[in-house]
Legacy VTK file of the C-alpha trace (Angstrom):
# vtk DataFile Version 3.0
C-alpha trace
ASCII
DATASET POLYDATA
POINTS 552 float
-23.435 6.102 -9.656
-24.537 8.602 -12.304
-22.548 11.736 -13.063
-24.141 15.022 -12.037
-24.286 18.353 -13.860
-23.041 21.875 -13.267
-25.526 23.247 -15.803
-29.299 23.196 -16.212
-30.704 19.899 -17.436
-32.588 21.440 -20.340
-29.293 22.296 -22.072
-27.902 18.756 -21.753
-29.986 17.229 -24.535
-28.183 14.794 -26.820
-28.533 16.566 -30.141
-28.191 13.479 -32.331
-28.977 15.468 -35.460
-25.811 17.529 -34.967
-23.410 14.910 -33.664
-21.328 15.264 -36.835
-21.799 19.004 -37.310
-19.049 19.965 -37.829
-17.402 16.604 -38.471
-15.278 15.668 -35.409
-12.541 14.118 -37.559
-12.317 17.321 -39.618
-11.928 19.256 -36.366
-9.182 16.868 -35.305
-7.300 17.362 -38.568
-7.847 21.082 -39.098
-7.752 22.500 -35.565
-6.094 19.974 -33.279
-3.301 18.265 -35.229
0.120 19.011 -33.731
2.267 20.495 -36.486
5.102 21.218 -34.096
5.338 20.746 -30.357
4.248 23.849 -28.415
5.636 23.562 -24.869
4.097 24.834 -21.646
7.330 26.186 -20.206
6.115 27.000 -16.685
5.370 23.357 -15.795
6.917 19.924 -16.321
5.710 16.580 -17.699
4.943 15.296 -14.199
1.866 17.536 -14.482
0.494 15.258 -17.222
1.173 11.982 -15.428
-0.309 13.280 -12.182
-3.552 14.551 -13.673
-4.256 11.198 -15.334
-3.455 9.546 -12.007
-6.139 11.785 -10.441
-8.679 11.281 -13.212
-8.473 7.503 -12.763
-9.513 8.076 -9.153
-12.423 10.389 -9.933
-14.217 8.837 -12.902
-14.199 6.076 -15.514
-17.038 5.386 -17.922
-16.191 1.689 -18.211
-16.374 -0.475 -21.349
-18.369 1.132 -24.123
-21.537 -0.312 -25.646
-20.367 -2.516 -28.524
-23.943 -3.032 -29.728
-24.313 0.645 -30.713
-21.772 2.800 -32.444
-21.123 6.027 -34.286
-19.662 6.100 -37.783
-17.684 9.293 -38.256
-17.208 10.014 -41.979
-13.679 10.624 -43.253
-12.453 12.571 -46.264
-10.852 10.884 -49.274
-7.521 12.527 -48.455
-7.472 11.367 -44.823
-3.906 10.126 -44.164
-4.816 7.701 -41.381
-8.331 6.354 -41.950
-9.759 5.096 -45.246
-13.251 4.228 -44.007
-15.636 5.756 -41.487
-14.300 5.676 -37.928
-16.451 3.403 -35.791
-16.739 4.579 -32.185
-18.827 2.599 -29.740
-21.384 4.578 -27.800
-21.100 5.169 -24.063
-22.698 2.270 -22.226
-26.253 2.872 -20.972
-26.695 4.105 -17.418
-28.330 1.429 -15.268
-28.892 3.851 -12.395
-32.235 5.577 -11.853
-32.666 8.216 -14.526
-35.130 10.783 -15.791
-37.160 9.195 -18.625
-37.641 10.802 -22.006
-41.029 12.329 -22.597
-41.277 12.551 -26.359
-39.257 11.606 -29.402
-39.422 12.587 -33.006
-38.125 11.019 -36.196
-34.853 12.495 -37.346
-34.531 12.865 -41.109
-31.357 12.856 -43.164
-29.319 11.071 -40.509
-27.392 7.780 -40.696
-29.491 4.656 -40.304
-27.946 3.653 -36.976
-29.745 6.618 -35.335
-33.515 6.408 -35.163
-34.508 9.393 -33.095
-33.602 12.907 -32.170
-34.179 13.913 -28.589
-36.185 16.942 -27.630
-35.518 19.254 -24.705
-37.340 17.032 -22.204
-35.206 13.953 -22.752
-32.279 14.005 -20.346
-29.797 11.176 -20.479
-27.398 10.393 -17.664
-24.065 8.623 -17.726
-22.451 6.425 -15.157
-18.972 6.051 -13.672
-17.650 2.646 -12.666
-15.348 4.376 -10.175
-16.329 5.829 -6.842
-16.916 9.569 -7.118
-14.993 10.231 -3.907
-11.371 11.310 -3.609
-10.371 7.936 -2.155
-7.285 6.883 -4.158
-9.271 4.140 -5.880
-6.789 4.224 -8.771
-4.374 2.534 -6.346
-6.775 0.381 -4.367
-9.531 -0.533 -6.817
-13.294 -0.265 -6.455
-14.217 -3.931 -6.021
-13.186 -6.844 -3.826
-11.529 -8.787 -6.646
-9.149 -5.958 -7.535
-8.516 -5.163 -3.894
-7.529 -8.740 -3.148
-5.155 -8.835 -6.133
-3.181 -5.789 -5.071
-2.806 -6.599 -1.363
0.035 -8.660 0.076
-2.112 -9.569 3.122
0.884 -8.848 5.356
1.110 -5.784 7.602
-1.432 -3.903 5.469
0.932 -3.599 2.521
0.444 -3.619 -1.250
2.301 -5.979 -3.560
5.674 -4.926 -4.940
8.400 -6.883 -6.694
11.854 -7.383 -5.187
13.106 -4.312 -7.075
10.204 -2.147 -5.834
8.205 -2.196 -9.057
4.628 -3.296 -9.633
4.030 -6.957 -10.508
2.934 -7.549 -14.106
-0.284 -9.321 -15.063
0.577 -12.160 -17.458
-2.755 -11.759 -19.282
-2.443 -8.169 -20.487
1.156 -7.240 -19.675
-0.026 -4.389 -17.448
0.871 -3.762 -13.803
-1.263 -5.141 -11.008
-2.788 -2.027 -9.443
-6.174 -0.458 -8.813
-6.651 0.779 -12.388
-4.092 0.268 -15.178
-6.149 1.635 -18.078
-4.429 3.721 -20.796
-1.021 3.041 -19.260
2.097 5.080 -20.025
5.289 5.833 -18.160
4.162 9.130 -16.593
1.142 7.405 -15.079
3.115 4.350 -14.007
5.684 6.425 -12.122
3.022 7.719 -9.745
1.476 4.289 -9.241
4.876 2.928 -8.244
5.861 5.697 -5.861
2.456 5.795 -4.153
2.445 2.029 -3.714
5.827 2.380 -2.027
4.571 5.255 0.099
1.533 3.231 1.189
3.881 0.535 2.446
5.992 3.135 4.253
2.885 4.455 6.015
2.018 0.887 7.034
5.469 0.537 8.618
5.027 3.780 10.551
1.571 2.774 11.765
2.756 -0.650 12.880
5.618 0.877 14.856
3.085 2.952 16.764
0.328 0.332 16.911
2.014 -3.097 17.150
-1.248 -4.949 17.895
-3.020 -3.840 14.714
-3.820 -6.579 12.201
-3.407 -6.495 8.419
-6.866 -5.035 7.730
-6.560 -2.250 10.283
-3.144 -1.239 8.981
-4.276 -1.372 5.345
-7.472 0.646 5.756
-5.876 3.311 7.949
-2.927 3.662 5.565
-5.344 3.984 2.657
-7.148 6.885 4.341
-3.867 8.626 5.080
-2.570 8.148 1.528
-5.859 9.464 0.126
-5.521 12.514 2.345
-1.974 13.397 1.369
-2.729 12.866 -2.342
-5.640 15.305 -2.036
-3.413 17.829 -0.279
-0.667 17.582 -2.898
-3.187 18.092 -5.683
-4.694 21.090 -3.884
-1.492 22.791 -2.727
1.042 21.725 -5.380
-0.420 20.503 -8.689
-3.143 23.136 -8.982
-0.949 26.138 -8.047
1.653 24.887 -10.547
-0.725 24.836 -13.502
-2.464 28.023 -12.294
0.446 30.277 -11.314
-1.751 33.187 -10.315
-1.383 34.637 -6.819
-5.056 35.342 -6.168
-6.127 31.956 -7.509
-3.457 30.240 -5.424
-4.700 31.956 -2.291
-8.297 30.981 -3.010
-7.442 27.366 -3.766
-5.118 26.980 -0.801
-7.792 28.413 1.474
-9.704 25.231 0.648
-7.168 23.394 2.774
-5.996 25.760 5.505
-8.467 28.641 5.405
-7.638 32.266 4.709
-7.400 33.384 8.326
-4.791 30.816 9.306
-2.738 31.388 6.177
-2.765 35.162 6.409
-2.207 35.197 10.161
0.883 33.078 9.576
2.130 35.690 7.119
0.965 38.722 9.082
-1.464 39.898 6.396
-4.549 40.349 8.547
-5.970 43.108 6.331
-6.226 40.847 3.287
-7.604 38.037 5.441
-10.362 40.287 6.775
-11.323 41.546 3.316
-11.589 38.027 1.906
-13.416 36.502 4.852
-15.865 39.418 5.000
-16.739 38.800 1.356
-16.817 34.990 1.605
-17.144 33.920 5.260
-16.657 30.237 4.412
-13.045 30.991 3.473
-12.216 31.684 7.110
-11.592 28.007 7.774
-10.098 25.323 5.605
-11.757 21.980 5.051
-9.264 19.255 6.007
-7.141 21.933 7.694
-10.013 22.526 10.124
-10.130 19.141 11.857
-13.591 17.679 12.336
-15.436 20.389 10.381
-18.949 19.207 9.372
-19.394 18.167 5.761
-21.558 20.294 3.483
-23.279 18.838 0.426
-25.206 22.096 -0.207
-28.507 20.198 -0.414
-27.364 18.264 -3.497
-26.041 14.672 -3.333
-22.382 14.730 -4.274
-21.120 13.350 -7.574
-18.469 14.070 -10.163
-20.234 15.985 -12.930
-20.235 15.441 -16.669
-19.060 19.022 -17.092
-16.119 18.373 -14.758
-15.195 15.371 -16.908
-15.347 17.563 -20.022
-12.932 20.197 -18.699
-10.409 17.511 -17.777
-9.816 16.675 -21.444
-6.190 17.775 -21.121
-4.552 15.535 -23.728
-2.438 18.341 -25.287
-0.246 18.105 -22.178
1.121 14.812 -23.531
4.319 14.819 -25.626
4.769 12.670 -28.740
8.393 11.956 -27.847
10.489 12.106 -24.707
14.079 11.665 -23.597
15.466 10.149 -20.415
18.567 11.771 -18.930
20.929 10.616 -16.233
19.916 12.390 -13.035
23.542 12.864 -11.963
25.185 13.910 -15.240
22.289 15.178 -17.351
23.420 13.020 -20.289
20.705 11.619 -22.576
20.481 7.853 -22.092
17.329 6.922 -24.046
14.807 8.490 -26.422
11.295 7.207 -27.141
8.366 7.723 -29.469
5.272 7.596 -27.306
3.305 5.307 -29.639
5.971 2.625 -29.133
5.824 2.626 -25.325
2.170 2.770 -24.280
-0.123 0.131 -22.780
1.751 -3.135 -22.184
4.836 -1.753 -23.988
5.369 0.772 -21.186
7.247 -1.782 -19.097
10.154 -1.528 -21.552
10.811 2.023 -20.318
10.895 0.930 -16.678
13.259 -1.924 -17.516
15.667 0.363 -19.369
15.720 3.314 -16.950
15.968 3.959 -13.235
13.122 5.680 -11.414
15.565 8.426 -10.449
16.303 9.149 -14.106
12.615 9.056 -15.011
11.597 11.552 -12.331
14.567 13.807 -13.072
13.795 13.863 -16.801
10.062 14.417 -16.437
10.748 16.944 -13.678
12.675 19.187 -16.069
11.094 18.662 -19.497
7.944 20.493 -20.544
4.494 19.134 -21.393
2.446 20.488 -24.272
0.529 23.742 -23.974
-3.265 23.678 -23.848
-3.848 25.333 -27.198
-5.041 24.589 -30.725
-2.749 22.623 -33.048
-1.035 20.885 -30.149
-2.930 17.611 -29.728
-0.518 14.635 -29.593
-0.339 12.968 -32.984
0.172 9.520 -31.488
-3.265 9.860 -29.853
-4.835 10.892 -33.152
-3.876 7.546 -34.701
-3.651 5.159 -31.764
-3.736 1.362 -31.985
-5.471 -0.294 -29.037
-4.286 -3.782 -28.017
-6.740 -6.725 -27.942
-6.765 -6.648 -24.127
-7.903 -3.007 -23.950
-11.329 -2.582 -22.261
-12.684 -1.009 -25.456
-11.295 -3.777 -27.676
-8.632 -3.798 -30.374
-8.618 -1.246 -33.159
-7.348 2.125 -34.312
-8.832 5.291 -32.859
-8.451 9.059 -32.971
-8.743 10.283 -29.381
-9.193 13.894 -30.541
-12.235 12.869 -32.583
-13.550 10.934 -29.589
-13.057 13.927 -27.265
-15.305 16.055 -29.470
-17.880 13.332 -30.041
-18.157 12.257 -26.391
-19.046 15.756 -25.223
-21.735 15.972 -27.895
-23.033 12.481 -27.125
-23.250 13.225 -23.398
-25.028 16.531 -23.807
-22.207 18.827 -22.709
-23.219 22.290 -23.965
-21.133 23.831 -26.689
-18.737 26.612 -25.791
-21.032 29.641 -25.860
-23.924 27.930 -24.087
-21.508 26.523 -21.520
-20.360 30.063 -20.740
-23.949 31.247 -20.414
-24.652 28.454 -17.956
-21.697 29.623 -15.847
-22.898 33.253 -16.036
-19.923 34.200 -18.187
-20.178 36.572 -21.127
-20.746 34.638 -24.381
-18.725 35.569 -27.427
-20.412 37.288 -30.363
-17.576 36.876 -32.864
-14.572 34.662 -33.413
-12.386 37.675 -32.654
-13.869 37.728 -29.136
-12.394 34.281 -28.560
-8.780 34.737 -29.605
-6.260 37.345 -30.659
-4.637 34.840 -33.037
-5.722 35.909 -36.527
-4.884 32.547 -38.112
-6.957 30.718 -35.506
-9.864 33.089 -36.142
-9.737 32.258 -39.847
-9.574 28.496 -39.232
-12.358 28.507 -36.649
-14.624 30.532 -38.909
-14.104 28.054 -41.750
-14.582 24.904 -39.671
-17.647 26.200 -37.824
-19.215 27.823 -40.881
-19.073 31.315 -39.392
-21.335 30.305 -36.467
-19.890 30.884 -32.984
-22.751 28.923 -31.412
-21.418 25.714 -32.981
-17.973 25.936 -31.367
-17.347 22.902 -29.168
-16.406 23.446 -25.525
-12.973 21.858 -25.922
-12.121 23.794 -29.080
-13.299 27.123 -27.699
-11.306 26.568 -24.535
-8.147 25.605 -26.436
-8.558 28.705 -28.606
-8.967 31.213 -25.763
-6.270 33.871 -25.796
-4.869 35.687 -24.077
-5.196 33.608 -20.919
-5.307 35.155 -17.440
-1.904 35.638 -15.831
-0.246 32.320 -15.003
-3.077 30.114 -16.313
-2.122 26.810 -17.930
-5.604 26.340 -19.381
-8.629 28.442 -20.279
-10.608 30.679 -17.949
-13.766 28.791 -18.976
-12.284 25.471 -17.838
-11.107 27.166 -14.644
-14.648 28.004 -13.521
-15.561 24.316 -13.239
-12.177 23.488 -11.688
-12.836 26.123 -9.023
-16.334 24.961 -8.102
-15.428 21.287 -7.904
-12.102 21.829 -6.109
-13.932 22.864 -2.955
-16.967 20.642 -3.369
-15.088 17.357 -3.590
-13.500 18.160 -0.222
-16.375 19.696 1.718
-18.898 17.017 0.659
-16.713 14.106 1.809
-16.999 12.972 5.428
-13.410 11.728 5.392
-12.209 15.301 4.785
-14.688 16.838 7.233
-16.540 15.064 10.075
-14.147 12.118 10.129
-10.923 13.999 9.466
-9.938 13.341 13.077
-7.223 11.591 15.112
-9.708 8.837 15.946
-10.020 7.910 12.262
-6.632 8.871 10.796
-4.536 8.662 13.996
-2.695 11.748 15.195
0.434 10.548 13.415
-1.587 10.293 10.199
-2.884 13.865 10.446
0.599 15.158 11.257
2.048 13.202 8.329
-0.509 14.681 5.909
0.178 18.175 7.205
3.960 18.012 6.818
4.330 15.856 3.669
4.734 17.157 0.120
5.636 15.330 -3.064
9.279 16.332 -2.733
9.442 14.569 0.651
8.098 11.361 -0.874
10.544 11.456 -3.789
13.492 11.933 -1.440
12.303 9.179 0.880
12.292 6.554 -1.859
14.911 7.972 -4.245
17.419 9.798 -2.016
19.994 10.282 -4.785
17.622 12.859 -6.277
18.639 15.150 -3.424
21.301 16.818 -5.556
18.580 17.840 -8.031
15.790 18.621 -5.550
17.807 20.443 -2.884
17.757 23.077 -1.690
15.558 25.286 -3.844
12.913 23.019 -5.373
9.643 23.404 -3.497
6.979 22.534 -6.079
7.902 19.318 -7.914
5.490 20.120 -10.796
7.443 23.234 -11.806
10.661 22.573 -13.801
13.274 21.771 -11.191
16.106 23.675 -12.824
13.979 26.825 -13.018
13.614 26.989 -9.222
16.886 28.764 -8.547
15.928 30.474 -5.286
14.238 28.964 -2.258
10.551 29.853 -1.873
10.533 30.192 1.913
6.800 30.968 1.900
5.760 27.719 0.190
2.958 26.559 0.243
1.551 30.050 0.867
1.215 32.511 -2.047
3.655 35.399 -2.126
1.801 38.680 -1.516
LINES 1 553
552 0 1 2 3 4 5 6 7 8 9 10 11 12 13 14 15 16 17 18 19 20 21 22 23 24 25 26 27 28 29 30 31 32 33 34 35 36 37 38 39 40 41 42 43 44 45 46 47 48 49 50 51 52 53 54 55 56 57 58 59 60 61 62 63 64 65 66 67 68 69 70 71 72 73 74 75 76 77 78 79 80 81 82 83 84 85 86 87 88 89 90 91 92 93 94 95 96 97 98 99 100 101 102 103 104 105 106 107 108 109 110 111 112 113 114 115 116 117 118 119 120 121 122 123 124 125 126 127 128 129 130 131 132 133 134 135 136 137 138 139 140 141 142 143 144 145 146 147 148 149 150 151 152 153 154 155 156 157 158 159 160 161 162 163 164 165 166 167 168 169 170 171 172 173 174 175 176 177 178 179 180 181 182 183 184 185 186 187 188 189 190 191 192 193 194 195 196 197 198 199 200 201 202 203 204 205 206 207 208 209 210 211 212 213 214 215 216 217 218 219 220 221 222 223 224 225 226 227 228 229 230 231 232 233 234 235 236 237 238 239 240 241 242 243 244 245 246 247 248 249 250 251 252 253 254 255 256 257 258 259 260 261 262 263 264 265 266 267 268 269 270 271 272 273 274 275 276 277 278 279 280 281 282 283 284 285 286 287 288 289 290 291 292 293 294 295 296 297 298 299 300 301 302 303 304 305 306 307 308 309 310 311 312 313 314 315 316 317 318 319 320 321 322 323 324 325 326 327 328 329 330 331 332 333 334 335 336 337 338 339 340 341 342 343 344 345 346 347 348 349 350 351 352 353 354 355 356 357 358 359 360 361 362 363 364 365 366 367 368 369 370 371 372 373 374 375 376 377 378 379 380 381 382 383 384 385 386 387 388 389 390 391 392 393 394 395 396 397 398 399 400 401 402 403 404 405 406 407 408 409 410 411 412 413 414 415 416 417 418 419 420 421 422 423 424 425 426 427 428 429 430 431 432 433 434 435 436 437 438 439 440 441 442 443 444 445 446 447 448 449 450 451 452 453 454 455 456 457 458 459 460 461 462 463 464 465 466 467 468 469 470 471 472 473 474 475 476 477 478 479 480 481 482 483 484 485 486 487 488 489 490 491 492 493 494 495 496 497 498 499 500 501 502 503 504 505 506 507 508 509 510 511 512 513 514 515 516 517 518 519 520 521 522 523 524 525 526 527 528 529 530 531 532 533 534 535 536 537 538 539 540 541 542 543 544 545 546 547 548 549 550 551
């Protein structure tokens, strides 16, 4: 299925003549390179692992087109690359698409590009994943993958005797729905959710002893998909956006404003909000059986949504694993040495309790300039990687992919969202050094600033925001849409489909509950005050008795 758009089609033209203007590798070196780690101190590294876990559910472009590629020029003094960086183009979309109307010859451009596109030539791009919030990163999107991960007994997924994922002998990666771009933070969530799926199967079988393997599996999958969506809505998002008004708006997506505010006795605020936006009166999954609403547009993940989820600065270049009982450092790792098939080394050398404790207290990187992980800027892909072996700079690719796929640059993106465009570099940031660097790289032209760079440069940020206000606008729109357009969170969010136990389980379960179920010795670190697992555990020194409701 093709990705949609949150902007007008006539601004999504692939501007081939400006794909290298400014040079993406120069941007990587001059604006993105991490000189020293800048932490995001209000959140923990679990934030980074979780968001990749979510992204692998929502979209995946699939193997790139090896028959067509970009050649990004490099400077003579480049420390990592001595020749042009070859980056395969995104594979062609084989879905129905809008055809180009005219083309024109593009002069002074590398020979591997024949044409520039004009404003009537709209290209679309395709995801190999389902666009729905269906936990496909665990369960796969095709029969072959689905059969590999299932035990075919009592609806359960495969686990080893020590409750880890089995390893594929071909590529050294775990057997799961999607094991692309594997690292320990991602693997931790695959393991715990596989275990939780099997727990749900046990609970369903106790209550429905006549159900067969398929019935148990498919019902458990729906329930797991539901609780993952709730945790993302009520825990992950409020952790990275620690703003009371935003938290209320986002949480209304689940429970509705009226129910939340009635529970807290704030009927005045509830009335004000629901008078302004009547649809906030009821939640989506929280209002059982509510009709779905696609707003007269077929649902899809959008290319603009994909662009604002380029959150790689969250990743650290190094990390330490501490004993969850004593706090003593037991192991230290450089990320480049423990990614892809090498990740399993970390799981062999450390307990899951120590991994969750360490990532639950250490900070990810801040979403800002000069904080892009250096291991990703010079990353060696193994031969079994879907894109093939080779060395890449993910920062360069992030810039180039948005340009290739017609994502508007920063100022035009803001116009499309009815936000005020900037007229000077000083409008973008209060950091004088960043202003100077941006002006040099973009040749004193604010219209050339890429969406990612402009968003990383934004300062100051709104209160509590872990990323830019521009990114937030797409987050906000899609947060509600991906729930209200899905029949399994609306029409079919019922006891007949999920079972009453399943709905009750989703309503009462948070990530902390799941951690304690499978790793009970974490109780000394998670009890009694930790409510949101994505906020540093040690920083939660008093119990938030109003969780998951915002504190007004």
